[in-house]
C-alpha positions as CSV (number, residue, x, y, z in Angstrom):
1,M,-6.7,28.7,11.4
2,H,-9.2,26.4,12.5
3,L,-8.3,23.2,14.3
4,P,-9.8,20.1,14.3
5,A,-11.7,19.2,17.5
6,P,-10.2,16.7,19.9
7,V,-11.9,12.9,19.3
8,E,-14.1,13.4,22.8
9,E,-15.5,16.3,21.8
10,L,-17.1,15.5,18.2
11,G,-20.0,14.3,18.1
12,E,-21.3,10.8,16.9
13,G,-22.7,11.9,13.4
14,Q,-19.2,14.1,13.4
15,R,-17.1,11.3,14.0
16,T,-19.2,9.0,11.5
17,A,-18.4,11.8,8.8
18,R,-14.5,12.0,9.8
19,R,-14.3,8.0,9.6
20,A,-16.4,8.1,6.4
21,R,-13.9,10.9,4.6
22,Q,-10.9,9.0,5.4
23,A,-12.0,5.6,4.1
24,I,-12.6,7.4,1.0
25,G,-9.1,8.9,1.1
26,S,-7.7,6.1,1.5
27,G,-9.9,4.0,-1.2
28,G,-9.3,6.5,-3.4
29,V,-5.5,7.0,-3.3
30,T,-5.4,3.1,-3.4
31,T,-7.1,3.0,-6.4
32,V,-5.1,5.5,-8.0
33,L,-2.3,4.3,-7.1
34,G,-3.7,0.7,-8.8
35,T,-4.6,2.5,-11.9
36,A,-1.6,4.4,-12.5
37,G,0.1,0.9,-11.8
38,L,-2.3,-1.2,-14.7
39,V,-1.3,1.9,-16.9
40,L,1.8,1.7,-16.5
41,G,2.3,-2.1,-16.3
42,L,0.2,-2.5,-19.8
43,S,2.8,0.5,-21.5
44,V,5.7,-1.5,-20.6
45,I,3.9,-4.9,-22.0
46,F,3.2,-3.3,-25.2
47,G,5.4,-0.9,-25.5
48,P,9.5,-0.3,-24.9
49,T,11.3,-1.5,-21.9
50,R,12.3,1.9,-19.7
51,H,14.8,2.4,-17.1
52,L,14.9,5.1,-14.2
53,R,17.9,5.6,-11.8
54,I,17.6,8.2,-8.7
55,A,21.3,8.2,-8.1
56,W,20.6,10.8,-4.7
57,L,17.5,8.7,-3.1
58,L,19.9,6.6,-1.5
59,P,23.5,7.1,-0.7
60,L,26.7,4.9,-2.7
61,V,23.8,2.8,-4.1
62,G,20.9,5.1,-5.5
63,V,17.3,3.4,-6.3
64,R,17.0,1.7,-9.9
65,F,13.6,0.8,-11.8
66,D,14.1,-1.3,-14.7
67,L,10.4,-2.3,-16.4
68,D,10.2,-5.1,-19.2
69,P,7.5,-6.8,-20.4
70,L,7.6,-9.4,-17.6
71,S,7.5,-7.3,-14.8
72,G,4.4,-5.1,-17.0
73,I,2.9,-8.2,-16.3
74,F,2.4,-8.4,-12.9
75,I,2.3,-4.4,-12.3
76,A,-0.5,-4.6,-14.3
77,A,-1.9,-7.6,-12.3
78,T,-1.1,-6.4,-8.9
79,G,-2.9,-2.4,-10.3
80,A,-6.3,-4.3,-11.4
81,V,-6.4,-6.1,-8.3
82,A,-5.6,-2.4,-6.3
83,I,-8.3,-0.9,-8.1
84,A,-10.9,-3.4,-6.7
85,V,-9.4,-3.5,-3.2
86,G,-9.4,0.4,-3.5
87,I,-12.5,1.0,-4.0
88,Y,-13.8,-1.9,-1.7
89,A,-11.5,-0.7,0.8
90,A,-13.6,2.9,1.3
91,G,-16.8,0.7,2.3
92,Y,-15.3,-2.1,4.6
93,A,-13.0,0.9,6.4
94,Q,-16.4,2.5,7.4
95,R,-18.3,-0.3,8.3
96,E,-15.7,-1.8,10.2
97,T,-14.4,1.3,11.8
98,W,-10.5,1.0,10.7
99,A,-8.2,3.2,13.1
100,R,-6.5,6.3,10.7
101,F,-3.2,4.2,10.8
102,P,-4.1,1.1,8.5
103,M,-6.0,3.4,6.2
104,V,-2.8,5.6,5.7
105,V,-0.7,2.1,5.5
106,L,-3.0,0.4,2.7
107,P,-1.8,2.9,0.2
108,L,1.6,2.2,0.9
109,F,1.4,-1.6,0.8
110,V,-0.2,-1.4,-2.7
111,A,2.8,1.1,-3.5
112,G,5.0,-1.5,-1.7
113,M,3.6,-4.7,-3.7
114,L,3.7,-2.4,-7.5
115,L,7.6,-1.3,-6.5
116,V,8.9,-4.9,-6.1
117,P,8.6,-6.4,-9.0
118,A,9.8,-2.9,-11.1
119,A,12.9,-3.2,-8.6
120,G,16.2,-3.0,-11.1
121,S,18.4,-3.6,-8.2
122,I,19.1,-5.7,-4.8
123,T,18.7,-2.9,-3.0
124,T,15.8,-1.4,-4.3
125,F,14.7,-5.2,-4.5
126,L,14.9,-5.2,-0.3
127,L,13.3,-1.8,0.4
128,A,10.2,-2.5,-1.8
129,W,10.3,-5.8,-0.4
130,E,10.2,-4.5,3.3
131,L,7.8,-1.7,2.4
132,M,5.6,-4.1,1.7
133,A,6.7,-6.8,4.3
134,A,6.1,-4.1,7.0
135,A,2.6,-2.5,5.4
136,S,1.2,-6.5,5.3
137,L,1.9,-6.8,8.9
138,I,0.3,-3.9,9.8
139,L,-2.6,-4.8,7.9
140,V,-3.0,-8.4,9.4
141,L,-2.4,-6.8,12.8
142,T,-5.6,-4.5,12.6
143,D,-7.9,-6.4,14.4
144,H,-5.5,-7.0,17.0
145,R,-8.0,-7.6,19.7
146,R,-8.8,-10.9,18.7
147,G,-6.3,-13.9,19.8
148,A,-5.8,-15.6,16.2
149,V,-5.5,-12.1,14.7
150,R,-2.1,-11.7,17.2
151,F,-1.1,-15.1,16.5
152,A,-1.2,-14.8,13.0
153,G,0.6,-11.3,13.1
154,I,3.4,-13.1,14.9
155,F,3.9,-15.7,12.8
156,Y,3.8,-13.7,9.8
157,A,6.4,-11.4,11.6
158,V,8.6,-14.2,12.3
159,M,8.0,-15.9,8.6
160,T,8.9,-12.7,7.1
161,A,12.0,-11.8,9.2
162,S,13.6,-15.4,9.2
163,R,14.9,-15.4,5.5
């Protein structure tokens, strides 16, 4: 089995290639999630409502998703925007030399955004909302070396925690 070399041993070209693969992977997953959201949202807008309950996922309460035409509008709109974000993020993450962690968090943020309007119970809504809020905070703090970004991140954390 071949293990990847530590970053210190990689040449500049290899680091750039690895960063490009990670950025394209993150953008690709985000685009796929957006496409799934767009298709699902449109199918619910023009088709029957859908209900999904996963009882084993959370003890006692489970997870419930209810998709109706109103939630379909928000899911389709979020999916359409996520497609553009995924395409743009692949190039942006390479140019701005994002670390690996924000590239992993971007698809999680999109997943949270798609799950919030589909939530069919308070517990499911809160889980999806917290996923979205935590991922959003991490994305805001990506460029944490700048003072204004740190201030914005702290402000955002305080505002999302003070419900």
